[in-house]
C-alpha positions as CSV (number, residue, x, y, z in Angstrom):
1,M,145.6,164.2,137.2
2,A,149.2,164.5,136.5
3,A,152.1,162.5,137.9
4,L,154.6,165.2,139.0
5,S,158.3,164.5,138.5
6,T,160.7,164.7,141.4
7,H,163.8,167.1,141.3
8,N,166.9,166.0,143.3
9,I,168.4,169.0,145.1
10,V,172.2,168.4,145.3
11,N,175.0,170.1,147.1
12,A,176.0,172.2,144.0
13,G,172.5,173.6,144.0
14,T,169.6,172.8,141.9
15,K,166.7,175.0,140.8
16,P,163.6,172.9,140.5
17,T,161.2,173.4,137.6
18,F,157.8,174.5,138.6
19,V,154.8,173.4,136.5
20,A,151.2,174.5,136.4
21,A,149.2,172.6,139.1
22,A,146.3,170.5,138.2
23,A,143.2,170.2,140.6
24,S,144.5,166.8,141.4
25,D,148.2,165.7,141.1
26,T,150.2,162.8,142.4
27,A,153.7,163.0,143.9
28,E,156.4,160.6,144.8
29,I,156.6,159.9,148.6
30,G,160.3,158.8,148.6
31,S,161.8,157.8,152.0
32,G,159.2,159.8,153.8
33,H,161.8,162.1,155.2
34,N,163.5,164.1,152.5
35,T,160.8,164.7,149.8
36,F,158.6,167.8,149.7
37,V,155.9,169.2,147.4
38,V,156.3,172.9,147.0
39,Y,153.3,175.0,145.8
40,R,153.4,178.7,144.9
41,N,150.3,180.9,144.2
42,T,150.4,184.1,142.3
43,D,146.5,184.4,142.0
44,S,144.7,187.0,143.9
45,N,142.7,184.3,145.6
46,A,143.9,182.0,148.3
47,K,143.7,178.2,147.7
48,T,143.4,175.1,149.9
49,V,145.7,172.2,149.3
50,T,144.9,168.8,150.8
51,V,146.7,165.4,150.8
52,T,144.8,162.2,150.4
53,V,145.7,160.0,153.4
54,P,144.7,156.3,152.6
55,G,143.3,153.9,155.3
56,Q,141.5,154.1,158.5
57,T,142.1,154.6,162.2
58,E,141.6,151.6,164.5
59,Y,138.1,152.9,165.1
60,G,137.2,152.6,161.4
61,Q,137.3,156.3,160.7
62,A,139.0,157.6,157.6
63,Y,142.3,159.4,158.2
64,T,142.2,163.0,157.4
65,Y,144.8,165.6,156.6
66,A,143.9,169.2,157.4
67,G,143.6,171.5,154.3
68,L,146.6,173.8,154.1
69,T,146.0,177.4,153.1
70,L,148.1,178.7,150.1
71,A,148.0,182.4,150.5
72,A,147.0,184.8,147.7
73,T,149.6,186.5,145.5
74,T,152.9,185.4,147.1
75,G,151.8,182.2,148.9
76,E,154.2,179.3,149.1
77,L,153.7,175.8,150.9
78,W,156.4,173.2,151.6
79,I,154.5,169.9,152.3
80,P,156.6,166.9,153.6
81,M,155.6,163.7,151.9
82,R,155.2,161.3,154.8
83,K,155.1,157.4,154.6
84,A,151.6,157.7,156.0
85,F,150.5,159.0,152.7
86,D,151.5,155.9,150.8
87,P,148.3,154.3,149.4
88,A,150.0,150.7,149.6
89,D,149.2,150.1,146.0
90,G,152.7,149.8,144.8
91,S,152.8,153.3,143.3
92,S,154.4,155.1,146.4
93,R,152.7,158.2,145.2
94,A,150.4,160.5,147.2
95,T,147.4,162.4,145.8
96,L,147.2,166.2,146.3
97,N,144.3,168.4,145.5
98,V,144.1,172.1,145.0
99,A,140.7,174.0,145.4
100,G,139.6,177.6,145.8
101,T,138.1,180.5,143.9
102,G,139.5,180.5,140.4
103,G,140.5,176.9,140.6
104,V,144.2,176.4,140.0
105,T,144.7,179.6,138.2
106,G,148.2,181.0,139.2
107,V,149.2,177.9,141.1
108,T,152.5,176.1,140.3
109,V,154.0,173.1,141.9
110,A,157.3,171.2,142.2
111,V,158.4,168.0,143.9
112,V,161.9,168.2,145.5
113,R,164.1,165.7,147.1
114,M,167.0,166.7,149.4
115,S,170.0,164.6,148.6
């Protein structure tokens, strides 16, 4: 698991640096309004990206976050980092997982914050 760095996007323009994704990474949540995790896939196989959402509903059921499909070859996902993803452990970081045929082959990721 890797702790991904956040890139601030400023008015002058910023090109975030994409890094190889791990099967499980953590990303800063930020304010819950302006931070996104961006995944890109160049592999010939689609992937599934999920976000671990902590806690339970009022009925004692674990919160779930639908797996998002990262399309093959030219797939790109922008996932907003919501406050609901905060594990309340003081880290203010959400856990994201990538799975699919070929694992994380061809998958890169960047965390961006809009200033």
